[in-house]
TINUPA-995684 format. One line per 8 residues: number of its first residue (from 1); their letters; for each residue x, y, z of N, C-alpha, C, O. Coordinates in nm, 3 decimals. Each point is the difference from the previous one (the first is absolute). Example, Ala and Ser with C-alpha at 12.3 -4.5 7.8 and 13.67 -1.06 7.14 Angstrom:
BEGIN
1	AS	1.319 -0.569 0.780 -0.089 0.119 0.000 0.090 0.120 0.000 0.104 -0.002 0.066  -0.139 0.107 -0.138 0.082 0.119 0.006 -0.077 0.109 0.073 0.051 0.111 0.017
***
This chain:
BEGIN
1	MSGMFVSN	-2.048 -1.237 4.620 0.048 0.135 -0.032 0.139 -0.012 -0.072 0.030 0.059 -0.104  0.053 -0.147 0.176 0.137 -0.006 -0.072 -0.010 -0.072 -0.130 0.081 0.024 -0.090  -0.174 -0.111 0.076 -0.018 -0.062 -0.127 -0.032 0.094 -0.115 0.052 -0.008 -0.111  -0.150 0.103 0.153 -0.040 0.108 -0.099 0.135 0.088 -0.036 0.025 0.041 -0.113  0.048 -0.024 0.215 0.126 0.080 -0.016 0.100 -0.057 -0.098 0.061 0.067 -0.083  -0.050 -0.204 0.099 0.095 -0.075 -0.080 -0.059 0.000 -0.145 0.074 0.024 -0.094  -0.207 -0.050 0.075 -0.064 0.000 -0.128 0.010 0.134 -0.069 0.024 0.006 -0.121  -0.043 0.107 0.198 0.017 0.134 -0.065 0.147 0.021 -0.030 0.026 0.061 -0.104
9	LNSFLVVD	0.079 -0.105 0.185 0.130 0.017 -0.028 0.041 -0.080 -0.130 0.078 0.049 -0.082  -0.132 -0.171 0.068 0.024 -0.082 -0.126 -0.055 0.071 -0.119 0.058 -0.003 -0.109  -0.182 0.074 0.129 -0.061 0.062 -0.116 0.092 0.116 -0.033 0.028 0.026 -0.117  0.022 0.050 0.228 0.082 0.111 -0.037 0.125 -0.046 -0.070 0.042 0.064 -0.097  0.019 -0.171 0.140 0.129 -0.051 -0.070 -0.026 -0.034 -0.140 0.078 0.034 -0.088  -0.189 -0.101 0.064 -0.035 -0.038 -0.140 -0.013 0.122 -0.089 0.052 0.007 -0.111  -0.132 0.099 0.173 -0.024 0.118 -0.081 0.133 0.070 -0.020 0.028 0.044 -0.112  0.059 -0.030 0.219 0.136 0.063 -0.020 0.075 -0.067 -0.093 0.068 0.068 -0.075
17	TNIHYYRE	-0.066 -0.208 0.063 0.071 -0.068 -0.088 -0.042 0.030 -0.141 0.083 0.028 -0.086  -0.222 -0.033 0.061 -0.064 0.025 -0.128 0.051 0.145 -0.041 0.042 0.018 -0.115  -0.045 0.078 0.201 0.045 0.135 -0.041 0.143 0.000 -0.048 0.037 0.056 -0.103  0.043 -0.125 0.188 0.142 -0.016 -0.045 0.017 -0.061 -0.139 0.080 0.047 -0.081  -0.153 -0.148 0.057 0.012 -0.063 -0.129 -0.057 0.085 -0.113 0.057 0.002 -0.109  -0.164 0.067 0.132 -0.060 0.101 -0.085 0.086 0.108 -0.030 0.006 0.035 -0.118  0.065 0.025 0.206 0.100 0.106 -0.020 0.111 -0.055 -0.082 0.040 0.065 -0.097  0.015 -0.185 0.129 0.100 -0.059 -0.072 -0.041 -0.017 -0.154 0.074 0.033 -0.092
25	FNLQNEIT	-0.191 -0.085 0.076 -0.049 -0.037 -0.127 -0.016 0.128 -0.085 0.029 0.000 -0.120  -0.081 0.120 0.190 -0.007 0.120 -0.068 0.132 0.060 -0.042 0.015 0.060 -0.106  0.081 -0.080 0.195 0.147 0.052 -0.030 0.054 -0.082 -0.125 0.065 0.061 -0.086  -0.087 -0.185 0.074 0.039 -0.087 -0.108 -0.065 0.050 -0.113 0.074 0.017 -0.098  -0.203 0.015 0.083 -0.073 0.049 -0.103 0.057 0.123 -0.050 0.031 0.014 -0.118  -0.014 0.088 0.219 0.048 0.125 -0.035 0.141 -0.007 -0.069 0.027 0.071 -0.097  0.058 -0.159 0.151 0.140 -0.016 -0.064 -0.024 -0.051 -0.141 0.055 0.056 -0.095  -0.139 -0.166 0.078 -0.023 -0.052 -0.132 -0.059 0.103 -0.093 0.046 0.008 -0.114
33	YKLERETY	-0.147 0.073 0.155 -0.045 0.101 -0.074 0.102 0.105 -0.051 -0.004 0.041 -0.116  0.088 -0.003 0.201 0.106 0.097 -0.022 0.097 -0.055 -0.112 0.043 0.068 -0.094  -0.014 -0.205 0.120 0.098 -0.052 -0.104 -0.065 -0.010 -0.134 0.063 0.025 -0.103  -0.200 -0.062 0.102 -0.064 -0.013 -0.127 -0.008 0.138 -0.073 0.017 0.012 -0.121  -0.046 0.095 0.210 -0.014 0.140 -0.060 0.153 0.039 -0.059 0.014 0.059 -0.107  0.084 -0.095 0.180 0.132 0.034 -0.049 0.043 -0.084 -0.125 0.068 0.052 -0.087  -0.107 -0.174 0.081 0.019 -0.075 -0.110 -0.068 0.054 -0.118 0.062 0.010 -0.106  -0.184 0.025 0.115 -0.093 0.058 -0.107 0.060 0.126 -0.051 0.005 0.027 -0.120
41	AKATQRLR	0.047 0.061 0.227 0.050 0.124 -0.041 0.133 -0.020 -0.081 0.023 0.076 -0.093  0.060 -0.169 0.122 0.117 -0.032 -0.074 -0.029 -0.055 -0.140 0.069 0.025 -0.098  -0.179 -0.105 0.098 -0.031 -0.064 -0.137 -0.058 0.107 -0.093 0.024 0.001 -0.120  -0.106 0.091 0.185 -0.063 0.107 -0.077 0.098 0.090 -0.054 -0.010 0.044 -0.114  0.114 -0.013 0.201 0.112 0.086 -0.045 0.080 -0.068 -0.109 0.038 0.065 -0.098  -0.015 -0.181 0.111 0.085 -0.076 -0.109 -0.084 0.002 -0.134 0.054 0.025 -0.108  -0.182 -0.050 0.118 -0.081 0.007 -0.122 0.006 0.136 -0.068 0.003 0.011 -0.123  -0.002 0.091 0.204 0.013 0.139 -0.059 0.131 0.028 -0.066 0.009 0.067 -0.103
49	EVSLWQRN	0.088 -0.118 0.162 0.139 0.011 -0.042 0.006 -0.075 -0.143 0.046 0.055 -0.100  -0.092 -0.173 0.100 0.008 -0.072 -0.122 -0.086 0.058 -0.106 0.041 0.008 -0.116  -0.161 0.034 0.153 -0.082 0.075 -0.103 0.064 0.122 -0.049 -0.007 0.033 -0.119  0.073 0.036 0.209 0.068 0.130 -0.042 0.109 -0.039 -0.095 0.016 0.065 -0.104  0.061 -0.169 0.135 0.109 -0.047 -0.084 -0.039 -0.037 -0.141 0.064 0.030 -0.101  -0.185 -0.104 0.105 -0.047 -0.045 -0.134 -0.046 0.121 -0.084 0.024 0.005 -0.120  -0.088 0.091 0.185 -0.046 0.114 -0.075 0.127 0.086 -0.064 -0.004 0.055 -0.110  0.110 -0.053 0.194 0.117 0.076 -0.036 0.096 -0.076 -0.088 0.095 0.054 -0.056
57	SVTGPFPK	-0.123 -0.174 0.047 0.089 -0.092 -0.091 -0.027 0.010 -0.143 -0.117 0.002 -0.039  0.218 0.005 -0.044 -0.027 0.021 -0.137 -0.042 -0.134 -0.059 -0.081 0.000 -0.093  0.133 -0.117 0.142 -0.018 -0.128 -0.057 -0.117 -0.070 0.065 -0.044 -0.105 -0.046  -0.006 0.165 0.153 -0.110 -0.072 0.073 0.043 -0.095 0.102 0.119 -0.002 0.033  -0.205 -0.078 0.020 0.039 -0.083 0.110 0.085 -0.125 -0.036 0.050 -0.067 0.091  -0.032 0.033 -0.222 0.072 -0.113 -0.044 0.100 0.036 -0.104 -0.021 -0.032 -0.117  0.140 0.104 0.155 0.093 0.052 -0.100 0.046 -0.108 -0.098 0.012 0.030 -0.118  0.016 -0.156 0.161 0.052 -0.106 -0.095 -0.099 -0.028 -0.109 0.036 -0.013 -0.116
65	HAKVCTAL	-0.166 0.002 0.155 -0.107 -0.031 -0.097 -0.020 0.129 -0.097 -0.043 -0.015 -0.114  0.071 0.124 0.159 -0.029 0.113 -0.074 0.099 0.009 -0.114 -0.036 0.048 -0.108  0.158 -0.092 0.128 0.096 -0.005 -0.098 -0.039 -0.104 -0.120 0.015 0.025 -0.119  -0.063 -0.137 0.167 -0.039 -0.096 -0.094 -0.123 0.050 -0.079 -0.010 -0.028 -0.119  -0.079 0.097 0.181 -0.114 0.053 -0.079 0.040 0.103 -0.098 -0.045 -0.002 -0.115  0.131 0.094 0.156 0.048 0.101 -0.089 0.065 -0.053 -0.133 -0.013 0.054 -0.111  0.085 -0.166 0.139 0.074 -0.065 -0.112 -0.090 -0.071 -0.101 0.037 -0.024 -0.115  -0.158 -0.007 0.163 -0.091 -0.055 -0.100 -0.050 0.115 -0.083 -0.079 -0.020 -0.092
***
């Protein structure tokens, strides 16, 4: 009977340890996912700003080349 109890206790400890690692793994994934979403949002915002700047710019995205092109 005591052998069965120890066996069950070991099984419980293994399961408990697995749950702990699983929760920790999920937390790390959640943090990684959040950082990736923030990075994507910042990159998307930057692309919008650059695109808007290019549309509003008289000379376009490359002002130095624009002067050379107009001189020709």
